[in-house]
N, C-alpha and C positions, 0 to 999 in steps of 0.2 A: 317357503324356510325365512324370505326376508318377512313376508307376513307377518310369520310367527315374533322372528325377532324384533320387529319395528312397534308390534301394538304392545308390547307391555315393557313398562317406566324399566321396573327392575330388569328385564331378561338382554338390554337392549342396555346397561348399564354393564353388566357382567359380560355381553359379544365386545366391546367396546376396554374393557378391562384385558382383556385376551387379546384380543386385536391392535393392541397401542394403540388405541383411540379413534383407527381408521375406519369408517365405514363401508359398508357393504353396497347401499345403495350410490347409485356415482349419477350425476344428470348432464346430458350432452345437451347441442341444439335441435333434435328433435329425440322422439317421442323411442323410435329404435334405436337408433345411436345411444340412448341411455338406457336400453335394454343389455346392449351388449357388452359399454363398459360396465356394468355392474354384475356380467359373467365374467369380466375378466376381475376385477375385483374379489370376489366368488374363488376364482379360480389361486387367485397370489395368497387368500387367507385358508385357501384349506386345512391345512394341517391344525394351524389355532384351532379352527372350526372343527377338527374332531376331538382335540386336547379342551376342549373347553364341555362338548357334549357328554365328554368322559372323563369331567372332574366332578374330583366332590363336593363341589362349591354349587355347582349343577345339579347332581343326582340327589343332593340331601333336602334341594329344595321344594318339598311339596307345592307351591302355589302355581309351578308349572310343568316339573320335573314327570307329572304321571300322567298328566292330560296329554290327550290319541293328538293333536300337533307334535307334542313333542316326540312322540313314537317317528311319526310318519317323517320327522326333520333326523332326529339321528336313524332312520334306515335311508336315507336318500345319503346322506352323509360319508352311509356306510357302503355306497353303490357305486362301485367301481366301475358300472357300463356308465351311470349317470355321467361321473366325473371325467366320463372317455370324450361321450357328448359333448361336455363341456370345452375340454380341451380343444375338437374339431370346429366348434362356433367360432373360440375365440382364432383361432388359428386363421378362417376363413376369411371372418370380418375386421382383423388390424389391420393387414393392407386397404380395407375401402376409410378403414376411420383415420386412415394416416394420408389418405387422397382429400377430405373433408377436414384435416388440421391443417392443411393445405392450402384450398381455398378461403377458408373461414381467417387466415391466419394477419387477414390486411397485404398480401403480397397479388401481387395481379395476376387471375391464374388460369384467364382465357390466355397464353401462349402455353400454359405448362400439365392445361390439365386432360387431357387429349392421351399425352404420353402418361401419366401419373395412369389415366387408366385402362392403360396399357400393364402395366408394367401390374398391375394389381391382378390383372386377370393372367396374367402368365403365373402371380405368385399357384393362383389357383390350382393352373394346372403341373406344378411341380409338385404342389400338397397330395392333389390326387393322380400324379401320373400313373400310379397302376390300379386305379379305380377307374374306367371310362364313363360307366356310365354316371357316377355321381357330378363327374367332369362337366358333362357337359348339360344335368339338371339345375348346379347354379349360372353356369356361365350364360344360360339360357335366358334363365330371371334376371343374372346384369345385362347381357345386352337389349333384353327385354326395356330394363326403367331406363337404362341408358338411352336409350332409342326416343322411347315414346316422351321422356318427361325431360331428359339432363340435355343430352344430345346439342347444340345449335353448332350450322355449317361457320360460323366464326368461331370456335374454338378448335377445327381443322384448319382454318385460315390463320391462328395464331401459330400453331404446332406450325405450319409451314413458314411461318416467318420467324419463329425460333430458329437464332442460331445452331445453340447450341447443340438440337434434333437437325436440322437437313443439311448440319456435316457432320454427321454422326456418323458410321459409316454402318454400326453398330443396327441404326434403323431401320426400319422392314415395312413400318405404313406408310412413307411419303406418298408414295403411288397411290395411295386408297382415299392421302385426302388432298391430294391433287385437284380433283373435279371441286372438290369444298370450293377451295380455294379462290378457284377459277367463278362461281357462281355468287360467292360475295364481296366479285370484284366488279362483276357485271354490274350489281348490285349497287354497288357504292360510287362506281361509274357508267354514268347512263347511256354516254353518250361516244362512238367510236374515237371521235380527236381522243379525249380523255384517254381511251382504253388505250391508243398508241404509244402516249407519251409512258407511258408505264411500263411498257412491252420492254422495254431497252434494258429500264431500272432489273427486271424478273432475270431476265436472262442473266445481268453483270452481279445477281446477288447467289441464284443458284448455282453459276462456278465459278464463285467467290475469284470473281474477277473489279479487277479499279478499287478501291478504300474497303470493300467487303475484304482485300487479299493482303492487306500492308499488315502491321508485325502487335499495331495495335491494337484493331480489328481482333484478329486469330487469338491473342490471350486473352481475349477478355467475352470469348463468344460462349464460355463453363460459370463465367462467374457475373455477366452485366444484364442488367432484364433486357429480353427480345427488345423492347420498347428503345432501348438504345441505339443497339444496330439492326434494325427489322429497317423495310422499304419505306418510307415516308411519302405520302401521297398530296403533290401541292396542285391545288384547283387552283385555276383561276381567279380574277376577281368579280368576274359573270358571275360565276356558278357560287360563291360566299353566303354562306348567312349572316348578316348583320348579326352579331349578340346582342342584347338586349343592357340598357341602359343599368350603369350600377345603383339600387339604391343604399340613401343613408341608412347607419346604423340607428335602431330603434332608442330614442332615449328613454332610460323611465324604466322602474324595477317591469317587467314582463309580470303578470298572473298567471300564476300558478293554477294548474287544472285540477280538480276534483271531485273530476269523474269516476265511477266505481262502476265496473260491470258489475251487475247482480246473477251471479255464477247456482246461488241458492235459488232465485226464482229459475234460473235454466234449468235446476236438475226437476224440479218440479212440474215443467213445461215436460221434460223431458217424457219424466212417471206418466203421469196425465196422460198422452199420449201411445200410450203401450196397454191402458186400462181398454175393453170391451166399451163401455159408457163411460164417455170423456165429458167432462163439464168443467168447460173454460171458463165458463162467466163466475165460478168461487171463483177461482186462480185470480179472476182481475178485479174480483172484491178485497182481495187479501192485500195486494198488491198496487192500487188505486193511492197519488202520492199526497202526501197532506194537505187542506188546502192550508195556506199563507195564513195567520193574524194578525192581528194590528199591531201586535205585541212583537210578534217577531220583523216583522217590515218595518218597525220603527227602531228597534233593535240590531239592524241590518245598517240600516245604514248611518248610525253610530258605533259602527265600528269599529273606527280608527278611535273614537275616544273613550270608549269603553274594554277596550279590549284588554284581557289580560298584558302584561308585559311579560310574564314571563313565555307566557304560552306565545306571545307576538317571537318573540328574540331568535326561540328552539325554531317554528316557524320561518323565518327570515334566513337560517340556515339552511333552507332545503328539504328538513323532517315533514310529514306527513300531516294534514295539518288534525282532519282528525282521531288521529294518533298518538297526535302529541298531548290533546287536551285532556285526554284517562290517561295519561300517565301521568305529566303537571298534577292532576286532580289525586294522582294513589302516589306518586313520590316526592311532588313538592317540584326544588330547582336545584334536580340533583342528576346533572347529564351523560353518569356513567348506567344511569338507574331509566331514563326516557328514551337513551338512544338505543339501549337494548331491548327496551319493550317496541320500541317504534320499527325497529328493522323486524325483527319477530312477529308485529302486527304484518308488516307487509308483506314478509314472508308467504305467511297460512293466508293471508285473505285473497293474493297468486291462485293460492292453490285451489280458491275457492269457496272457504268457508266461510260463514256468517262476521259482521262487523261484533255484536251483542258479542255471542260463544268465541269470535278468536279469542276479546279483550277478556273475556272472565277468565278463562282456559288459562293464559296469557299470565296471569295474576294470581292465578292457584295455584302454577310450576313455579312463580317468582323472574318467571322471563326463559324459562328455560326451551328453546321452543322443539328439540326432541322429546323432552315428554309429553305435550303440546301435543304434540302431530299423533305422538303414542294414544295418545288419550284420544282424541279426533278418530285415529284410525282404530283403535277398541272400540270407540261408539259404533260403527259406521255399521260394522261385524256385526 
């Protein structure tokens, strides 16, 4: 459905009209997160999508109304089983999306990620309380990913030293993380002498004695970061590492990198590798860097003297040099148009489209990034 909507500029405009300008495709920190966010968006716009596909504006437009993809999309929108599956995906993914939002929000996550993951798994158990088979299937996937890729004993140690977890009577996993906590201590404190020094502090902390029993500490258990109330290990001078010397700040302007990854060449490599008879020499000849000429080297040596002041002004503000040159050549000293072009250029280049094609299509659609993207997707299909 998303491919059909985003592959046609007029179809995309009609969709935005019915959704109030809202997008169906959402982006996240990973590809899988983007997929689940897009499903959330689609579920939220369910009634508006139905209304759009049943509207006269859609049914009377012959450019897309009678296409096979259109008929498939209408069938999907009217399929209740499809929407029940979407509701299920959204319900079980939302708790884990919350975990990702928490750990990517800039707050220290080591002391809380263990608890967040535990709560997320509990939400799956609650959702599938009447379907033990599905519950086990999903939890096995989560546990495997957590065990093999995400979990670290540091997470357990952080949770053990988190006062909001340590003193919460409803928490049931303290016993399971205690072993990981002691493994971390053994690694951080290699000598018996150091481990002996911290034993009393651990006892004081877990029993809420001493400073951990004062009113200020009790009141701050659920509001202060674990780093503020947890155990601090003070290493003796002979075990400390001398910090590196402070470096003086760089004087003057730091040159910006103009490196651009060649996504088009990468696509050609992947396509060639799938062929039965691969011809690597052809790819090599197509992508040989041009030999520098005398005029190029001489012009680069006098860049400061002959540079276009308008181009230099935009480059100095942090805009992409290559995009600025094209924008100024077509729009002159027009800040709004130049920045629109550069932003659209950077976005489409990051998606892997070649620089020449990006510039040409952006100019064709007057910097409308959505229409330019729809053009590329339509031409690729």
